[in-house]
C-alpha positions as CSV (number, residue, x, y, z in Angstrom):
1,M,6.6,-6.2,28.4
2,T,4.4,-9.0,27.1
3,T,5.5,-12.7,27.1
4,E,4.2,-15.3,24.7
5,P,2.7,-18.4,25.9
6,A,5.1,-21.4,26.0
7,D,3.1,-23.2,23.1
8,A,3.0,-20.0,20.9
9,H,5.6,-21.4,18.4
10,R,4.3,-25.2,18.6
11,A,3.4,-26.7,15.2
12,P,-0.3,-26.7,14.5
13,W,-2.1,-30.0,15.1
14,S,-4.8,-31.5,13.0
15,L,-8.2,-32.0,14.5
16,R,-9.0,-34.4,11.8
17,R,-6.1,-36.5,12.5
18,R,-6.6,-36.5,16.3
19,L,-10.1,-37.4,15.8
20,L,-9.2,-40.2,13.5
21,A,-6.6,-41.4,15.7
22,A,-9.3,-41.4,18.6
23,I,-11.8,-43.3,16.5
24,V,-9.3,-45.9,15.4
25,A,-7.8,-46.3,18.8
26,A,-11.1,-46.8,20.6
27,S,-12.3,-49.1,17.7
28,T,-9.1,-51.3,18.2
29,V,-9.3,-51.3,22.0
30,L,-13.0,-52.4,21.6
31,W,-12.2,-54.8,18.9
32,L,-9.5,-56.3,21.2
33,A,-11.9,-56.5,24.1
34,S,-14.8,-58.0,21.9
35,L,-12.3,-60.7,20.6
36,G,-11.0,-61.5,24.0
37,I,-14.7,-62.2,25.1
38,V,-15.5,-64.0,22.0
39,T,-12.4,-66.3,22.3
40,V,-13.3,-67.1,26.1
41,I,-16.9,-67.9,25.0
42,A,-15.6,-69.8,21.7
43,W,-13.1,-71.8,24.0
44,H,-16.1,-72.6,26.5
45,E,-18.3,-73.6,23.8
46,T,-15.6,-75.6,21.9
47,N,-14.8,-77.6,25.1
48,E,-18.5,-78.3,25.6
49,V,-18.7,-79.7,22.0
50,F,-15.6,-81.7,22.2
51,D,-16.5,-83.1,25.6
52,D,-20.0,-84.0,24.1
53,A,-18.1,-85.8,21.1
54,L,-15.7,-87.5,23.7
55,E,-18.8,-88.9,25.8
56,E,-20.8,-89.7,22.7
57,S,-17.7,-91.6,21.3
58,G,-17.2,-93.4,24.6
59,Y,-20.7,-94.5,24.9
60,M,-20.7,-95.7,21.2
61,I,-17.4,-97.4,21.7
62,M,-18.9,-99.1,24.8
63,A,-21.9,-100.2,23.1
64,A,-20.0,-101.6,20.0
65,T,-17.7,-103.5,22.2
66,T,-18.7,-107.0,22.7
67,E,-15.3,-108.6,23.0
68,W,-11.6,-107.3,23.1
69,N,-8.5,-108.4,21.7
70,E,-6.4,-109.8,24.6
71,R,-3.3,-109.4,22.6
72,G,-3.7,-105.6,22.4
73,L,-4.1,-105.4,18.8
74,L,-4.0,-101.6,17.7
75,A,-6.9,-100.3,15.9
76,S,-6.1,-98.9,12.4
77,A,-5.9,-95.2,12.2
78,R,-8.0,-93.1,9.8
79,P,-6.5,-92.3,6.3
80,G,-4.0,-89.4,6.5
81,G,-2.7,-90.5,10.0
82,A,-3.5,-88.9,13.2
83,N,-1.3,-86.0,12.6
84,G,-3.8,-84.9,9.8
85,R,-6.6,-85.0,12.1
86,K,-7.8,-81.8,13.8
87,V,-10.0,-83.4,16.3
88,D,-7.9,-86.4,16.8
89,M,-9.7,-88.5,19.5
90,Q,-8.0,-91.5,20.9
91,Y,-9.5,-94.2,22.8
92,Q,-8.3,-97.1,25.1
93,I,-10.2,-100.3,26.3
94,V,-8.9,-100.9,29.9
95,V,-9.4,-104.2,31.9
96,D,-7.9,-104.4,35.3
97,G,-5.6,-101.2,34.9
98,R,-4.2,-102.7,31.6
99,V,-4.8,-101.3,28.1
100,I,-6.2,-104.0,26.0
101,Q,-6.9,-102.3,22.9
102,R,-6.2,-98.8,21.9
103,T,-5.9,-96.5,18.8
104,S,-2.3,-95.7,17.5
105,G,-2.1,-92.4,19.0
106,A,-3.2,-93.3,22.6
107,P,-0.4,-93.9,25.2
108,V,0.2,-97.4,26.0
109,R,-0.8,-97.0,29.8
110,P,-4.2,-95.8,30.8
111,F,-5.2,-92.3,30.6
112,V,-6.9,-92.5,33.9
113,T,-6.2,-95.0,36.8
114,G,-8.3,-95.5,39.8
115,F,-11.4,-93.9,38.5
116,D,-14.3,-94.9,40.9
117,D,-17.4,-93.5,39.0
118,S,-19.3,-95.3,36.3
119,H,-18.6,-92.3,34.0
120,G,-17.3,-88.9,33.8
121,F,-14.5,-86.7,32.7
122,A,-10.8,-86.1,33.9
123,D,-7.7,-84.1,32.9
124,P,-4.9,-86.2,33.4
125,E,-1.3,-85.4,32.2
126,V,0.4,-88.3,30.3
127,D,4.0,-88.2,28.8
128,E,4.0,-84.5,29.5
129,R,0.7,-83.9,27.5
130,R,-2.3,-82.9,29.0
131,W,-5.4,-84.7,28.1
132,R,-9.2,-84.4,28.3
133,V,-10.5,-87.8,28.9
134,F,-14.1,-89.3,29.3
135,V,-14.4,-92.6,31.1
136,V,-17.3,-95.0,31.2
137,R,-17.5,-98.5,32.6
138,D,-19.8,-101.3,31.7
139,E,-22.5,-102.4,34.3
140,A,-20.4,-105.4,35.3
141,R,-17.4,-103.2,35.7
142,R,-15.5,-105.8,33.5
143,F,-13.8,-103.2,31.5
144,E,-13.9,-99.4,30.9
145,V,-13.5,-97.2,27.7
146,Q,-11.4,-94.2,28.0
147,V,-11.7,-91.5,25.1
148,G,-9.3,-88.8,25.2
149,Q,-8.1,-85.8,23.2
150,Q,-5.2,-83.6,23.7
151,Y,-5.7,-80.1,24.9
152,K,-3.1,-78.9,22.5
153,K,-5.3,-80.0,19.5
154,R,-8.2,-77.7,20.8
155,F,-5.6,-75.0,21.0
156,D,-4.5,-75.6,17.5
157,I,-8.0,-75.1,16.2
158,L,-8.3,-71.7,17.9
159,E,-4.7,-70.7,16.4
160,E,-5.9,-71.7,13.0
161,L,-9.0,-69.6,13.5
162,A,-6.8,-66.7,14.7
163,E,-4.5,-67.2,11.7
164,S,-7.4,-67.1,9.4
165,L,-9.1,-64.0,11.0
166,W,-6.0,-61.7,11.4
167,L,-5.9,-60.7,7.8
168,P,-9.6,-59.9,7.4
169,V,-9.3,-57.9,10.6
170,L,-6.5,-55.9,9.4
171,G,-8.4,-55.0,6.3
172,F,-11.3,-54.2,8.5
173,L,-9.4,-51.9,10.6
174,T,-7.7,-50.2,7.4
175,L,-11.3,-49.9,5.9
176,L,-12.5,-48.3,9.2
177,A,-9.7,-45.8,9.1
178,L,-10.3,-44.9,5.5
179,V,-14.1,-44.5,6.2
180,C,-13.6,-42.5,9.1
181,W,-10.9,-40.4,7.3
182,V,-13.7,-39.6,4.7
183,L,-16.4,-39.2,6.9
184,T,-14.4,-36.9,9.4
185,G,-13.6,-34.8,6.4
186,R,-17.1,-34.4,5.4
187,V,-18.0,-33.6,9.0
188,L,-15.4,-30.9,9.2
189,K,-16.1,-29.4,6.0
190,P,-18.0,-26.6,7.6
191,L,-14.9,-25.5,9.5
192,R,-12.7,-25.3,6.2
193,R,-15.7,-23.4,4.8
194,T,-15.8,-20.8,7.6
195,A,-12.0,-20.8,7.7
196,S,-12.0,-19.7,4.0
197,A,-14.7,-17.0,4.7
198,I,-12.7,-15.7,7.4
199,A,-9.4,-15.7,5.4
200,A,-11.0,-13.8,2.7
201,K,-11.8,-10.9,5.1
202,T,-9.8,-7.6,4.3
203,P,-10.1,-4.2,5.8
204,D,-12.5,-3.3,3.0
205,D,-14.8,-6.2,3.7
206,L,-15.6,-6.8,7.2
207,A,-19.1,-8.0,6.6
208,L,-20.5,-10.6,9.1
209,V,-19.6,-14.4,8.6
210,P,-23.0,-16.0,7.8
211,T,-24.3,-18.3,10.5
212,A,-26.9,-20.2,8.4
213,G,-25.6,-23.7,8.2
214,Q,-23.1,-23.5,10.7
215,P,-22.8,-26.4,13.2
216,R,-24.0,-25.8,16.7
217,E,-20.2,-26.5,18.2
218,L,-18.9,-23.8,15.6
219,L,-21.7,-21.2,15.9
220,P,-20.4,-19.8,19.4
221,I,-16.9,-19.0,17.4
222,V,-18.7,-17.5,14.5
223,L,-20.9,-15.2,16.7
224,A,-17.9,-14.1,18.7
225,L,-15.9,-13.4,15.6
226,N,-19.0,-11.5,14.2
227,G,-19.1,-9.4,17.1
228,V,-15.3,-8.6,16.7
229,L,-15.7,-7.7,13.0
230,G,-18.8,-5.5,13.9
231,R,-16.8,-3.6,16.5
232,L,-13.7,-3.2,14.0
233,D,-15.9,-2.1,11.2
234,A,-17.6,0.5,13.6
235,A,-14.0,1.7,14.7
236,L,-12.7,1.9,11.3
237,Q,-15.8,3.8,10.0
238,A,-15.6,6.3,13.0
239,E,-11.8,6.8,12.0
240,R,-12.5,7.3,8.4
241,R,-15.4,9.7,9.2
242,F,-13.3,11.5,11.5
243,T,-10.3,11.7,9.2
244,A,-12.8,12.9,6.4
245,D,-14.6,15.6,8.5
246,A,-11.4,16.9,9.8
247,A,-9.6,17.1,6.6
248,H,-12.7,18.7,5.1
249,E,-13.2,21.3,7.9
250,L,-9.3,22.2,8.0
251,R,-9.4,23.0,4.1
252,T,-11.4,26.2,4.5
253,P,-9.5,27.9,7.4
254,L,-6.0,27.0,5.9
255,A,-7.2,28.5,2.6
256,G,-8.0,31.7,4.7
257,L,-4.9,31.5,6.5
258,H,-3.0,31.5,3.4
259,M,-4.6,34.4,2.0
260,H,-4.1,36.5,5.3
261,V,-0.3,35.6,5.2
262,Q,-0.2,36.8,1.6
263,L,-1.8,40.0,2.3
264,L,0.3,40.5,5.4
265,Q,3.4,39.7,3.3
266,R,2.6,42.6,1.0
267,Q,1.9,44.9,3.7
268,H,5.1,44.3,5.6
269,P,7.7,43.8,2.7
270,D,10.5,43.9,5.4
271,L,9.2,40.7,6.9
272,A,8.8,39.0,3.4
273,A,11.2,36.2,4.3
274,S,9.5,35.0,7.3
275,F,6.1,35.3,5.8
276,Q,7.3,33.1,3.0
277,K,8.5,30.4,5.3
278,L,5.2,30.5,6.9
279,R,3.5,30.2,3.5
280,Q,5.5,27.2,2.6
281,D,4.4,25.7,5.9
282,I,0.8,26.4,5.1
283,A,1.3,24.8,1.8
284,R,2.7,21.7,3.2
285,M,-0.2,21.6,5.9
286,T,-2.8,21.9,2.9
287,A,-1.1,19.3,1.0
288,L,-1.3,16.9,4.2
289,V,-4.9,17.6,4.6
290,D,-5.6,17.1,0.9
291,S,-3.8,13.6,1.3
292,L,-5.9,12.7,4.2
293,L,-8.8,13.6,2.5
294,A,-8.0,11.5,-0.5
295,L,-7.1,8.6,1.7
296,A,-10.5,9.1,3.6
297,R,-12.4,8.7,0.3
298,L,-10.3,5.8,-1.1
299,D,-10.3,3.5,2.2
300,P,-14.0,2.7,2.1
301,L,-13.8,1.8,-1.5
302,A,-13.8,-2.0,-2.7
303,R,-12.3,-3.2,-5.8
304,E,-16.0,-4.2,-7.2
305,Q,-17.2,-0.7,-6.6
306,L,-14.2,0.9,-8.7
307,V,-15.5,2.2,-12.1
308,R,-13.1,1.5,-14.9
309,Q,-12.8,2.3,-18.5
310,P,-10.2,2.2,-21.2
311,V,-7.6,5.1,-20.6
312,A,-5.4,6.3,-23.2
313,L,-1.9,6.7,-22.1
314,A,-0.4,8.9,-24.6
315,P,-2.7,11.8,-23.9
316,L,-2.2,11.2,-20.1
317,F,1.5,11.3,-20.4
318,E,1.1,14.7,-22.3
319,R,-0.9,16.2,-19.5
320,L,1.5,15.0,-16.8
321,L,4.4,16.5,-18.4
322,A,2.4,20.0,-19.2
323,A,1.4,19.9,-15.4
324,H,5.0,19.2,-14.1
325,A,7.1,21.2,-16.7
326,A,7.3,24.3,-14.3
327,E,8.4,22.2,-11.3
328,A,10.9,20.2,-13.4
329,E,12.3,23.4,-14.8
330,R,12.4,25.2,-11.4
331,R,14.4,22.2,-10.0
332,G,16.6,21.8,-12.9
333,V,15.4,18.3,-13.6
334,T,14.8,16.7,-17.1
335,L,11.3,15.1,-17.4
336,T,10.7,12.8,-20.2
337,A,7.9,10.4,-21.2
338,R,7.8,7.2,-23.3
339,C,4.7,5.4,-24.2
340,D,4.6,2.1,-26.0
341,L,1.4,1.0,-24.7
342,E,-1.9,2.3,-26.2
343,Q,-4.3,2.1,-23.4
344,V,-5.1,0.5,-19.8
345,D,-8.4,-0.5,-18.2
346,A,-8.6,1.8,-15.0
347,N,-10.4,4.6,-13.3
348,P,-9.0,7.7,-15.1
349,Q,-9.0,10.1,-12.1
350,M,-7.3,7.6,-9.9
351,L,-4.6,6.5,-12.5
352,E,-3.9,10.3,-13.0
353,I,-3.7,10.9,-9.2
354,M,-1.3,7.8,-8.9
355,L,1.1,8.9,-11.5
356,R,1.0,12.6,-10.3
357,N,2.0,11.5,-7.0
358,L,5.1,9.3,-8.4
359,I,6.4,12.2,-10.5
360,D,5.9,14.7,-7.6
361,N,7.7,12.3,-5.4
362,A,10.7,11.9,-7.9
363,L,11.0,15.6,-8.7
364,R,11.1,16.6,-5.0
365,Y,13.9,14.1,-4.1
366,C,16.0,14.6,-7.1
367,P,18.7,17.1,-7.2
368,A,19.5,19.5,-9.9
369,G,20.7,17.9,-13.1
370,S,18.9,14.7,-12.5
371,R,16.6,12.8,-14.9
372,V,13.0,11.6,-14.4
373,E,11.5,9.2,-16.9
374,I,7.8,7.9,-17.1
375,A,7.5,5.0,-19.5
376,A,4.8,2.4,-20.4
377,D,5.3,-0.9,-22.5
378,R,4.2,-4.5,-22.5
379,I,6.2,-7.5,-21.1
380,A,4.9,-11.0,-21.4
381,G,1.5,-10.1,-22.3
382,C,1.0,-7.6,-19.3
383,G,1.4,-4.0,-19.3
384,R,3.6,-2.0,-17.0
385,I,4.1,1.7,-16.1
386,V,7.6,2.7,-14.8
387,V,8.5,5.9,-13.1
388,R,12.3,6.2,-12.7
389,D,14.9,8.6,-11.8
390,D,18.8,8.9,-11.4
391,G,18.6,10.5,-8.1
392,P,20.1,9.7,-4.8
393,G,17.8,6.5,-4.6
394,V,16.5,4.7,-1.5
395,D,18.2,1.8,0.5
396,E,16.7,-1.7,0.3
397,A,15.6,-1.7,3.9
398,S,13.6,1.8,3.4
399,R,12.2,0.4,0.2
400,R,10.0,-2.1,2.0
401,R,8.4,0.6,4.2
402,L,7.8,3.3,1.5
403,T,4.1,2.8,1.3
404,E,3.6,2.9,5.0
405,R,1.5,6.0,6.0
406,F,3.5,8.9,7.3
407,F,6.8,7.0,6.7
408,R,9.6,9.2,5.3
409,V,13.3,8.4,4.5
410,L,15.4,10.5,6.8
411,G,18.2,12.5,5.8
412,Q,16.6,13.8,2.4
413,G,16.1,17.4,3.4
414,Q,12.7,17.6,1.7
415,G,9.4,18.4,3.1
416,G,6.5,16.0,2.7
417,S,3.8,14.4,4.5
418,G,4.7,10.8,4.0
419,L,1.2,10.0,2.4
420,G,1.9,10.1,-1.2
421,L,3.2,6.7,-1.8
422,S,0.3,5.3,0.5
423,I,-2.2,6.9,-1.8
424,V,-0.4,5.3,-4.7
425,K,-0.5,1.9,-3.0
426,R,-4.1,2.2,-2.2
427,I,-5.2,3.2,-5.8
428,A,-2.9,0.0,-6.9
429,D,-4.6,-2.2,-4.6
430,L,-8.1,-1.2,-5.8
431,H,-6.9,-1.9,-9.5
432,G,-5.0,-5.1,-8.6
433,I,-1.7,-3.6,-9.6
434,D,1.4,-4.9,-8.2
435,I,4.1,-2.3,-7.1
436,V,7.7,-3.2,-7.4
437,F,10.4,-0.8,-6.2
438,G,13.8,-1.1,-7.4
439,V,16.7,0.8,-8.9
440,G,16.3,3.6,-11.4
441,L,17.9,5.0,-14.5
442,D,21.3,3.7,-15.1
443,G,21.4,1.5,-12.2
444,R,21.1,4.7,-9.8
445,G,18.3,6.3,-8.1
446,L,14.8,4.8,-7.4
447,G,12.4,3.0,-10.0
448,V,8.7,2.3,-9.2
449,T,7.3,-0.3,-11.5
450,L,3.4,-0.7,-11.6
451,N,2.7,-4.1,-13.1
452,L,-0.8,-4.0,-14.5
453,P,-3.1,-7.1,-14.2
454,P,-3.6,-8.9,-17.5
455,D,-6.3,-7.6,-19.9
456,P,-9.7,-9.1,-19.2
457,L,-10.7,-11.8,-21.9
458,P,-13.2,-10.5,-24.6
């Protein structure tokens, strides 16, 4: 007993979607990493620029200060107020640890106390706010200028930068996903083309899949598939040759055997019943061989190789009635025909073989007193041929298997090879005819409908 793999019933996954997800995920991770690096570098460079500005401002204020207001008069702020400034630098003039003059946003007490160097930077925390401060003293060390900027202002600039960038970045990622989707579709186009070529393969067309233009990654799969197709084609050809050769070689000895049995039956009248049964078995075997030979000839054919021509149906129906009249009379079956379709485009010999097999099948399985009708008409612009009877019929489960080779409905009590409807199915496939099995006459029996393809455009 074979067991299927655990993932045999798992839903198929999309290589294109996985590839797209991998590309977008990798791009996102790399973009975030690069954004982090850019942020660190931008933060470092921003600090340096602002520190240079603080230092320059400190020296400028120092150079511009000749005296200070001992009353601590506040310097006027820029238009718009300190809250509207992005840089927002504040300064103090400190004498003996006291703020003598300051901007409106600077604290009352000095940014930095006890600063020993003549100039330099410090990072004090004043009123629960962290500042970046540049301190410079005059040469006489009478006063010092302290220029400060809140670190929050610097972070605000980075936040504004991030707020300005997130929408373009999101659009960029969306555009990247769209471009990747289109590009992966183009890259995977050979896969779809090869899949279509493989899906078009039939037992009648086992030609190798072309390797020209195949990508290097797909080429091993195509070569392996071509190997399988080659072996399968060789096996089918060998099977067909064997069937054709065996059927052909069996016809002559069976014909000879039939003649010998017929001769023995005349020579021994007392064994006529036994010889008659033997003759029936030989006839059934001969019919089987003829069916196998017909299938062996039909199997290699392709639809494109079929020679078609307009076939008049009324004369064909008359020949079929004449050919089966004796058999129908012997079985007590009424055989009729109705033709409302002038002609069809088909191979004349194969069409006649197909209809003969359908009528033979109906006559064989209908009891005495039954009716068999062959009719042709046109519905919705398409022709159809129907062979119906009012015999015992076939159950729905068995109808689905009627065209299988060597399948026979049990309990019919009639001989047969189980190949008649297989021949009908093969001829129908070559003509592009759809076979439908349903109920027969008066809602009883079996009806076989041959839905012909639409007429070719002129």
